Each structure stands twice: as C-alpha cells, then as structure tokens.
NUDODO-796108 format. One record per atom (N, C-alpha, C): residue in three letters; residue number from 1; y, z, x. Coordinates in steps of 0.05 Angstrom, whole numbers, plus 5000, padded with zeros to 4 digits. Atoms other than C-alpha are relative to their C-alpha. Layout:
BEGIN
(r Ala, NUM, (Y, Z, X))
...
***
This chain:
BEGIN
(r Met, 1, (4987, 4980, 4983))
(r Met, 1, (8100, 7908, 3787))
(r Met, 1, (5004, 4988, 5028))
(r Thr, 2, (4994, 5011, 4974))
(r Thr, 2, (8134, 7889, 3852))
(r Thr, 2, (4990, 5019, 5022))
(r Glu, 3, (5010, 4985, 4977))
(r Glu, 3, (8113, 7912, 3921))
(r Glu, 3, (5021, 5020, 5010))
(r Val, 4, (4983, 4982, 4985))
(r Val, 4, (8142, 7972, 3958))
(r Val, 4, (4986, 5004, 5027))
(r Phe, 5, (5011, 4996, 4973))
(r Phe, 5, (8131, 7974, 4034))
(r Phe, 5, (5004, 5029, 5007))
(r Arg, 6, (4999, 4971, 4993))
(r Arg, 6, (8114, 8045, 4056))
(r Arg, 6, (4989, 5005, 5028))
(r Gln, 7, (5010, 4991, 4974))
(r Gln, 7, (8105, 8078, 4124))
(r Gln, 7, (5007, 5029, 5003))
(r Ser, 8, (4996, 4971, 4997))
(r Ser, 8, (8100, 8150, 4145))
(r Ser, 8, (5005, 5006, 5029))
(r Arg, 9, (4995, 4991, 4973))
(r Arg, 9, (8123, 8188, 4206))
(r Arg, 9, (5003, 5031, 4998))
(r Ile, 10, (4994, 4972, 4997))
(r Ile, 10, (8132, 8259, 4230))
(r Ile, 10, (5027, 5001, 5015))
(r Val, 11, (4974, 4998, 4988))
(r Val, 11, (8203, 8279, 4247))
(r Val, 11, (4998, 5012, 5028))
(r Arg, 12, (5002, 4992, 4972))
(r Arg, 12, (8209, 8286, 4323))
(r Arg, 12, (5024, 5017, 5009))
(r Phe, 13, (4980, 4982, 4989))
(r Phe, 13, (8248, 8337, 4364))
(r Phe, 13, (5025, 4985, 5008))
(r Ala, 14, (4978, 5016, 4990))
(r Ala, 14, (8292, 8282, 4394))
(r Ala, 14, (5018, 4991, 4977))
(r Asp, 15, (4984, 5009, 5023))
(r Asp, 15, (8317, 8265, 4323))
(r Asp, 15, (5018, 5021, 4988))
(r Val, 16, (4986, 4978, 5014))
(r Val, 16, (8346, 8333, 4304))
(r Val, 16, (5023, 5010, 5016))
(r Asp, 17, (4977, 4988, 4987))
(r Asp, 17, (8411, 8368, 4318))
(r Asp, 17, (4994, 5030, 5004))
(r Ala, 18, (5004, 4972, 4994))
(r Ala, 18, (8422, 8441, 4336))
(r Ala, 18, (4992, 5016, 4976))
(r Ala, 19, (5008, 4986, 5025))
(r Ala, 19, (8411, 8461, 4263))
(r Ala, 19, (4971, 4995, 4993))
(r Gly, 20, (5029, 5005, 5005))
(r Gly, 20, (8340, 8433, 4266))
(r Gly, 20, (4996, 4979, 4978))
(r Ile, 21, (5002, 5022, 5020))
(r Ile, 21, (8355, 8376, 4217))
(r Ile, 21, (5006, 4973, 5013))
(r Val, 22, (4995, 5026, 4988))
(r Val, 22, (8356, 8302, 4230))
(r Val, 22, (5030, 4993, 4999))
(r Tyr, 23, (4972, 5009, 4997))
(r Tyr, 23, (8424, 8279, 4255))
(r Tyr, 23, (5003, 4974, 4985))
(r Tyr, 24, (4998, 5022, 5019))
(r Tyr, 24, (8448, 8229, 4203))
(r Tyr, 24, (4999, 4972, 5012))
(r Pro, 25, (5004, 5027, 4989))
(r Pro, 25, (8454, 8168, 4249))
(r Pro, 25, (4971, 4993, 5005))
(r Arg, 26, (5029, 5005, 4996))
(r Arg, 26, (8380, 8176, 4264))
(r Arg, 26, (4987, 4990, 4974))
(r Leu, 27, (5011, 5009, 5026))
(r Leu, 27, (8366, 8167, 4189))
(r Leu, 27, (5005, 4970, 4997))
(r Leu, 28, (4995, 5029, 5001))
(r Leu, 28, (8399, 8098, 4194))
(r Leu, 28, (4982, 4985, 5020))
(r Asp, 29, (5019, 5012, 4982))
(r Asp, 29, (8355, 8084, 4254))
(r Asp, 29, (4973, 4998, 4987))
(r Tyr, 30, (5025, 5001, 5015))
(r Tyr, 30, (8295, 8102, 4211))
(r Tyr, 30, (4999, 4976, 4981))
(r Cys, 31, (4998, 5023, 5018))
(r Cys, 31, (8319, 8049, 4162))
(r Cys, 31, (4996, 4974, 5015))
(r His, 32, (5004, 5025, 4985))
(r His, 32, (8323, 7996, 4216))
(r His, 32, (4972, 4997, 5010))
(r Leu, 33, (5029, 5001, 4992))
(r Leu, 33, (8254, 8014, 4242))
(r Leu, 33, (4983, 4991, 4977))
(r Ala, 34, (5015, 5009, 5024))
(r Ala, 34, (8227, 8006, 4171))
(r Ala, 34, (5005, 4971, 4995))
(r Phe, 35, (4994, 5028, 5003))
(r Phe, 35, (8263, 7939, 4167))
(r Phe, 35, (4984, 4983, 5019))
(r Glu, 36, (5016, 5016, 4980))
(r Glu, 36, (8230, 7914, 4231))
(r Glu, 36, (4970, 5001, 4993))
(r Asp, 37, (5028, 4997, 5007))
(r Asp, 37, (8162, 7941, 4210))
(r Asp, 37, (4993, 4984, 4974))
(r Phe, 38, (5004, 5015, 5024))
(r Phe, 38, (8170, 7908, 4142))
(r Phe, 38, (4993, 4971, 5007))
(r Phe, 39, (5005, 5028, 4992))
(r Phe, 39, (8172, 7839, 4176))
(r Phe, 39, (4971, 4997, 5011))
(r Glu, 40, (5026, 5002, 4987))
(r Glu, 40, (8110, 7853, 4217))
(r Glu, 40, (4977, 5006, 4982))
(r His, 41, (5023, 4991, 5016))
(r His, 41, (8066, 7888, 4165))
(r His, 41, (5000, 4988, 4972))
(r Ala, 42, (4999, 5012, 5026))
(r Ala, 42, (8090, 7859, 4099))
(r Ala, 42, (5000, 4970, 5002))
(r Gly, 43, (4999, 5029, 4995))
(r Gly, 43, (8105, 7790, 4127))
(r Gly, 43, (4978, 4992, 5019))
(r Asp, 44, (5021, 5009, 4982))
(r Asp, 44, (8065, 7749, 4176))
(r Asp, 44, (5009, 4996, 5028))
(r Arg, 45, (4991, 5001, 4972))
(r Arg, 45, (8108, 7752, 4238))
(r Arg, 45, (5022, 5021, 5005))
(r Pro, 46, (4981, 4978, 4995))
(r Pro, 46, (8150, 7806, 4272))
(r Pro, 46, (5029, 4990, 5000))
(r Tyr, 47, (4972, 5006, 5000))
(r Tyr, 47, (8225, 7808, 4267))
(r Tyr, 47, (5009, 4988, 5026))
(r Ser, 48, (4993, 5010, 4973))
(r Ser, 48, (8230, 7796, 4342))
(r Ser, 48, (4994, 4970, 5002))
(r Ser, 49, (5007, 5029, 4999))
(r Ser, 49, (8196, 7728, 4331))
(r Ser, 49, (5022, 4984, 4985))
(r Trp, 50, (4979, 5014, 5014))
(r Trp, 50, (8249, 7708, 4280))
(r Trp, 50, (5025, 4998, 5017))
(r Ile, 51, (4976, 5001, 4982))
(r Ile, 51, (8304, 7726, 4330))
(r Ile, 51, (4995, 4982, 5024))
(r Gln, 52, (5005, 5014, 4975))
(r Gln, 52, (8272, 7697, 4392))
(r Gln, 52, (4991, 4971, 4997))
(r Glu, 53, (5010, 5027, 5004))
(r Glu, 53, (8236, 7636, 4365))
(r Glu, 53, (5014, 4986, 4977))
(r Gly, 54, (4987, 5012, 5023))
(r Gly, 54, (8267, 7624, 4297))
(r Gly, 54, (5030, 4998, 5003))
(r Arg, 55, (4971, 5000, 4994))
(r Arg, 55, (8337, 7638, 4325))
(r Arg, 55, (5017, 5008, 4976))
(r Ile, 56, (4984, 4988, 5021))
(r Ile, 56, (8359, 7676, 4263))
(r Ile, 56, (4996, 5030, 5001))
(r Gly, 57, (5001, 4971, 5002))
(r Gly, 57, (8374, 7749, 4252))
(r Gly, 57, (5012, 5009, 4974))
(r Phe, 58, (4989, 4989, 5025))
(r Phe, 58, (8397, 7795, 4196))
(r Phe, 58, (5018, 5023, 5007))
(r Pro, 59, (4982, 4978, 4994))
(r Pro, 59, (8457, 7835, 4219))
(r Pro, 59, (5009, 5014, 4974))
(r Thr, 60, (4990, 4984, 5023))
(r Thr, 60, (8480, 7891, 4173))
(r Thr, 60, (5029, 4995, 4996))
(r Val, 61, (4972, 5004, 5007))
(r Val, 61, (8545, 7877, 4137))
(r Val, 61, (5011, 5021, 4981))
(r His, 62, (4990, 4979, 5018))
(r His, 62, (8548, 7935, 4088))
(r His, 62, (4978, 5022, 4998))
(r Leu, 63, (5017, 4977, 5004))
(r Leu, 63, (8518, 8005, 4081))
(r Leu, 63, (5010, 5017, 4977))
(r Asp, 64, (4993, 4981, 5021))
(r Asp, 64, (8517, 8051, 4021))
(r Asp, 64, (4978, 5021, 5001))
(r Val, 65, (5020, 4980, 4994))
(r Val, 65, (8481, 8116, 4037))
(r Val, 65, (5006, 5026, 4985))
(r Asp, 66, (4999, 4973, 5012))
(r Asp, 66, (8468, 8180, 3998))
(r Asp, 66, (4981, 5018, 5016))
(r Phe, 67, (5016, 4980, 4987))
(r Phe, 67, (8444, 8240, 4037))
(r Phe, 67, (4995, 5022, 4980))
(r Leu, 68, (5006, 4984, 5023))
(r Leu, 68, (8408, 8282, 3986))
(r Leu, 68, (4988, 5027, 5007))
(r Arg, 69, (5013, 4975, 4991))
(r Arg, 69, (8365, 8334, 4022))
(r Arg, 69, (4996, 4999, 5030))
(r Met, 70, (5004, 4999, 4971))
(r Met, 70, (8354, 8358, 4093))
(r Met, 70, (4973, 4989, 5008))
(r Val, 71, (5025, 5009, 4988))
(r Val, 71, (8302, 8325, 4136))
(r Val, 71, (4996, 5017, 5025))
(r Glu, 72, (5003, 4980, 4979))
(r Glu, 72, (8273, 8377, 4182))
(r Glu, 72, (4979, 4992, 5021))
(r Tyr, 73, (5017, 5005, 4977))
(r Tyr, 73, (8239, 8375, 4250))
(r Tyr, 73, (4971, 5008, 4993))
(r Gly, 74, (5028, 4995, 5003))
(r Gly, 74, (8163, 8371, 4248))
(r Gly, 74, (4989, 4994, 4972))
(r Lys, 75, (5009, 5005, 5028))
(r Lys, 75, (8160, 8352, 4174))
(r Lys, 75, (4993, 4970, 4997))
(r Pro, 76, (5006, 5028, 5006))
(r Pro, 76, (8130, 8288, 4146))
(r Pro, 76, (5022, 4987, 4984))
(r Leu, 77, (4980, 5017, 5014))
(r Leu, 77, (8176, 8233, 4121))
(r Leu, 77, (4988, 4973, 4996))
(r Ser, 78, (5010, 5027, 5007))
(r Ser, 78, (8154, 8170, 4086))
(r Ser, 78, (5024, 4983, 4994))
(r Met, 79, (4979, 5020, 5006))
(r Met, 79, (8199, 8109, 4085))
(r Met, 79, (4990, 4980, 4980))
(r Ala, 80, (5006, 5020, 5020))
(r Ala, 80, (8198, 8066, 4023))
(r Ala, 80, (5021, 4978, 5002))
(r Thr, 81, (4983, 5023, 4996))
(r Thr, 81, (8227, 7996, 4031))
(r Thr, 81, (4996, 4980, 4978))
(r Arg, 82, (5002, 5022, 5020))
(r Arg, 82, (8243, 7945, 3977))
(r Arg, 82, (5026, 4985, 5000))
(r Val, 83, (4976, 5017, 5003))
(r Val, 83, (8294, 7891, 3961))
(r Val, 83, (5012, 5005, 4973))
(r Val, 84, (4987, 4996, 5026))
(r Val, 84, (8346, 7905, 3908))
(r Val, 84, (5020, 4978, 4993))
(r Lys, 85, (4983, 5023, 5006))
(r Lys, 85, (8388, 7842, 3914))
(r Lys, 85, (4993, 4978, 5019))
(r Leu, 86, (5007, 5023, 4984))
(r Leu, 86, (8371, 7773, 3939))
(r Leu, 86, (5019, 4977, 4994))
(r Gly, 87, (4982, 5022, 5003))
(r Gly, 87, (8425, 7721, 3949))
(r Gly, 87, (4990, 4975, 5015))
(r Thr, 88, (5007, 5024, 4985))
(r Thr, 88, (8425, 7653, 3981))
(r Thr, 88, (5000, 5005, 5030))
(r Arg, 89, (4997, 4995, 4971))
(r Arg, 89, (8447, 7679, 4049))
(r Arg, 89, (4999, 5030, 5007))
(r Ser, 90, (5001, 4972, 4995))
(r Ser, 90, (8442, 7754, 4042))
(r Ser, 90, (4978, 5014, 4984))
(r Val, 91, (5021, 4984, 5013))
(r Val, 91, (8392, 7807, 4022))
(r Val, 91, (5008, 5030, 5003))
(r Thr, 92, (4994, 4971, 4999))
(r Thr, 92, (8402, 7881, 4004))
(r Thr, 92, (4973, 5014, 4998))
(r Phe, 93, (5024, 4983, 5000))
(r Phe, 93, (8345, 7928, 4022))
(r Phe, 93, (5008, 5028, 4991))
(r Arg, 94, (4998, 4972, 5006))
(r Arg, 94, (8337, 7997, 3993))
(r Arg, 94, (4979, 5015, 5016))
(r Phe, 95, (5017, 4983, 4984))
(r Phe, 95, (8308, 8047, 4041))
(r Phe, 95, (5002, 5028, 4989))
(r Glu, 96, (5000, 4972, 5009))
(r Glu, 96, (8287, 8115, 4015))
(r Glu, 96, (4983, 5017, 5019))
(r Gly, 97, (5015, 4981, 4985))
(r Gly, 97, (8266, 8173, 4058))
(r Gly, 97, (4989, 5021, 4982))
(r Val, 98, (5013, 4983, 5020))
(r Val, 98, (8215, 8212, 4018))
(r Val, 98, (4986, 5023, 5016))
(r Leu, 99, (5012, 4977, 4988))
(r Leu, 99, (8196, 8283, 4038))
(r Leu, 99, (4972, 5005, 4991))
(r Gly, 100, (5028, 4994, 5006))
(r Gly, 100, (8126, 8312, 4037))
(r Gly, 100, (4996, 5010, 4971))
(r Asp, 101, (5002, 4990, 5028))
(r Asp, 101, (8140, 8344, 3968))
(r Asp, 101, (5006, 4979, 4980))
(r Gly, 102, (4994, 5022, 5017))
(r Gly, 102, (8158, 8276, 3940))
(r Gly, 102, (5030, 4997, 4994))
(r Gly, 103, (4971, 5002, 5005))
(r Gly, 103, (8233, 8290, 3937))
(r Gly, 103, (5013, 4980, 5019))
(r Ile, 104, (4986, 5020, 4984))
(r Ile, 104, (8281, 8237, 3962))
(r Ile, 104, (5021, 5014, 5017))
(r Ala, 105, (4981, 4988, 4981))
(r Ala, 105, (8319, 8260, 4024))
(r Ala, 105, (5025, 4983, 5003))
(r Phe, 106, (4977, 5018, 4997))
(r Phe, 106, (8364, 8199, 4031))
(r Phe, 106, (4993, 4973, 4989))
(r Arg, 107, (5003, 5027, 5011))
(r Arg, 107, (8374, 8131, 4001))
(r Arg, 107, (5022, 4983, 5012))
(r Ala, 108, (4980, 5018, 4988))
(r Ala, 108, (8408, 8073, 4036))
(r Ala, 108, (4996, 4972, 4990))
(r Asp, 109, (5000, 5028, 5007))
(r Asp, 109, (8425, 8006, 4008))
(r Asp, 109, (5014, 4986, 5023))
(r Val, 110, (4990, 5014, 4976))
(r Val, 110, (8434, 7960, 4068))
(r Val, 110, (5001, 4970, 4995))
(r Thr, 111, (4998, 5029, 5004))
(r Thr, 111, (8461, 7890, 4059))
(r Thr, 111, (5001, 4987, 5027))
(r Lys, 112, (5003, 5015, 4976))
(r Lys, 112, (8442, 7841, 4113))
(r Lys, 112, (5005, 4971, 4994))
(r Val, 113, (4995, 5029, 5003))
(r Val, 113, (8464, 7769, 4122))
(r Val, 113, (4982, 4985, 5019))
(r Cys, 114, (5016, 5017, 4983))
(r Cys, 114, (8419, 7714, 4149))
(r Cys, 114, (5020, 4985, 5018))
(r Ala, 115, (4981, 5012, 4981))
(r Ala, 115, (8455, 7689, 4212))
(r Ala, 115, (4986, 4986, 5023))
(r Gly, 116, (5011, 5015, 4976))
(r Gly, 116, (8441, 7638, 4267))
(r Gly, 116, (5006, 5016, 5025))
(r Met, 117, (4996, 4985, 4975))
(r Met, 117, (8432, 7670, 4335))
(r Met, 117, (5019, 4986, 5019))
(r Gly, 118, (4982, 5014, 4982))
(r Gly, 118, (8472, 7616, 4370))
(r Gly, 118, (5029, 5004, 4994))
(r Asp, 119, (4972, 4999, 5008))
(r Asp, 119, (8536, 7617, 4331))
(r Asp, 119, (5007, 5024, 4983))
(r Gly, 120, (4995, 4976, 5017))
(r Gly, 120, (8528, 7679, 4287))
(r Gly, 120, (5009, 4993, 4972))
(r Arg, 121, (4991, 5007, 5027))
(r Arg, 121, (8546, 7640, 4225))
(r Arg, 121, (4978, 5005, 4980))
(r Ser, 122, (5020, 4995, 5021))
(r Ser, 122, (8513, 7656, 4159))
(r Ser, 122, (4986, 4973, 4993))
(r Gln, 123, (5015, 5024, 5008))
(r Gln, 123, (8459, 7608, 4135))
(r Gln, 123, (4981, 5008, 4978))
(r Asp, 124, (5019, 4995, 5022))
(r Asp, 124, (8410, 7602, 4078))
(r Asp, 124, (4975, 5015, 5011))
(r Ile, 125, (5025, 4986, 4993))
(r Ile, 125, (8350, 7649, 4080))
(r Ile, 125, (4978, 4979, 4999))
(r Pro, 126, (5022, 5019, 5000))
(r Pro, 126, (8289, 7607, 4100))
(r Pro, 126, (4981, 5005, 4977))
(r Pro, 127, (5019, 4997, 5023))
(r Pro, 127, (8239, 7594, 4044))
(r Pro, 127, (4978, 5020, 5004))
(r Glu, 128, (5022, 4981, 4993))
(r Glu, 128, (8184, 7634, 4079))
(r Glu, 128, (5010, 5029, 4996))
(r Leu, 129, (4990, 4973, 5003))
(r Leu, 129, (8228, 7696, 4080))
(r Leu, 129, (5009, 5005, 4972))
(r Arg, 130, (4993, 4997, 5028))
(r Arg, 130, (8255, 7684, 4010))
(r Arg, 130, (4976, 5008, 4984))
(r Thr, 131, (5025, 4994, 5014))
(r Thr, 131, (8183, 7686, 3986))
(r Thr, 131, (4992, 5029, 5005))
(r Leu, 132, (5007, 4972, 4993))
(r Leu, 132, (8170, 7751, 4024))
(r Leu, 132, (5019, 5020, 4986))
(r Phe, 133, (4981, 4982, 5012))
(r Phe, 133, (8234, 7784, 3999))
(r Phe, 133, (4997, 5001, 4970))
(r Thr, 134, (5004, 5001, 5029))
(r Thr, 134, (8220, 7762, 3927))
(r Thr, 134, (4977, 5018, 4992))
(r Ala, 135, (5024, 4984, 5007))
(r Ala, 135, (8152, 7797, 3929))
(r Ala, 135, (5007, 5030, 5000))
(r Tyr, 136, (4991, 4972, 4998))
(r Tyr, 136, (8189, 7862, 3945))
(r Tyr, 136, (5025, 5006, 4984))
(r Leu, 137, (4976, 4997, 5016))
(r Leu, 137, (8247, 7852, 3896))
(r Leu, 137, (4994, 5019, 4977))
(r Ala, 138, (5003, 4980, 5020))
(r Ala, 138, (8254, 7913, 3852))
(r Ala, 138, (5005, 4988, 4972))
(r Pro, 139, (4994, 5009, 5027))
(r Pro, 139, (8252, 7902, 3776))
(r Pro, 139, (5029, 5004, 4994))
(r Glu, 140, (4971, 5000, 5007))
(r Glu, 140, (8321, 7889, 3746))
(r Glu, 140, (5010, 5028, 4993))
(r Gly, 141, (4991, 4974, 5009))
(r Gly, 141, (8326, 7958, 3714))
(r Gly, 141, (5001, 5021, 5022))
(r Glu, 142, (5001, 4981, 4978))
(r Glu, 142, (8312, 7994, 3780))
(r Glu, 142, (5019, 4994, 5023))
(r Arg, 143, (4983, 5008, 4978))
(r Arg, 143, (8361, 7957, 3824))
(r Arg, 143, (5025, 5017, 5004))
(r Glu, 144, (4976, 4984, 4998))
(r Glu, 144, (8423, 7997, 3808))
(r Glu, 144, (4996, 5028, 4989))
(r Ser, 145, (5002, 4975, 5014))
(r Ser, 145, (8397, 8054, 3766))
(r Ser, 145, (4994, 5024, 5017))
(r Glu, 146, (5008, 4978, 4983))
(r Glu, 146, (8372, 8096, 3824))
(r Glu, 146, (5022, 5009, 5019))
(r Arg, 147, (4978, 4992, 4982))
(r Arg, 147, (8437, 8098, 3864))
(r Arg, 147, (5011, 5027, 4991))
(r Gly, 148, (4988, 4974, 5006))
(r Gly, 148, (8462, 8169, 3868))
(r Gly, 148, (4981, 5020, 4987))
(r Lys, 149, (5019, 4981, 5012))
(r Lys, 149, (8401, 8200, 3835))
(r Lys, 149, (4986, 5016, 5021))
(r Gly, 150, (5017, 4984, 4981))
(r Gly, 150, (8359, 8254, 3868))
(r Gly, 150, (5016, 5022, 5013))
(r Arg, 151, (4985, 4979, 4987))
(r Arg, 151, (8415, 8300, 3888))
(r Arg, 151, (4990, 5027, 4990))
(r Ser, 152, (5009, 4973, 5008))
(r Ser, 152, (8394, 8373, 3889))
(r Ser, 152, (5020, 5021, 5007))
***
C-alpha cells in the first residue's frame, strides 16, 4: 500500500463567503498549502529550500477540480495528498478535502512541472524527489477511478 499524506485544519472565518461556506479559490489555496507541507513533513526538506537553494520549483500547469460538498466555517477538514501520475518532468497530485463525517468535499488533480528558477524551463525531476513522489504514488487502479466520484 502506498502512502497518503494527511493533515487536518479547522475552516477559518477568513476563508468563507457571505453564505458561510469556503470560497472556492480558498480550496485551491488549501491544496497548495498541503503541497508545501508535503515537502516538509513527508520529505526531508521544505519546498522553500528547493526553490531558494535547489533553484527548482513546481508551477501548476493544469487543474481538474470537482466540488462535491460544501465546506463550512468552523468545521474540520482533512487534506489527503497523493501522487496519481509521475512523469519525467511533471507530477500530478490528487488533493482531497475530507469532511469530519468522512465525505469528500472536493477533489483536485493538480499537474505541476519541474522547472528551473532561473529560466523557467522544464527539467527532469531530481532523483531525491522522484523517490519521494514514488512513495506516494497511488496504485494503478486508483489513479483515474476516483475522478468524479463522491458527488451527493
């Protein structure tokens, strides 16, 4: 069984709209926060270190998001992070926002490319990160089968 990186949070007042639910761009911010935390807690160095010292980053080049249930102010939300596709120069992460009752509120497949900070050109994913990403690579049958599921 492969790894899944998980972290929990409570939805904050600053994240919600007038209806009391999380404004959808904030959900994408939750995904990026989970991405950064993945490097620090699942890997052995923070994402900022890769950018500042390693001179590489992972800009987003594609998003595929399903908003399935409301995420409400003051409620717990757990972020589950795993890799669903690993190429030579790109990686696709699946971020799932899981509500306190276990239901999936949103699912985002985010494709990022490994790029040099100087010229912005794509480059091969370094072996150290390839090893990390591989440890979190979802089993073949789960990579595409969960897209679109969980709608209520």
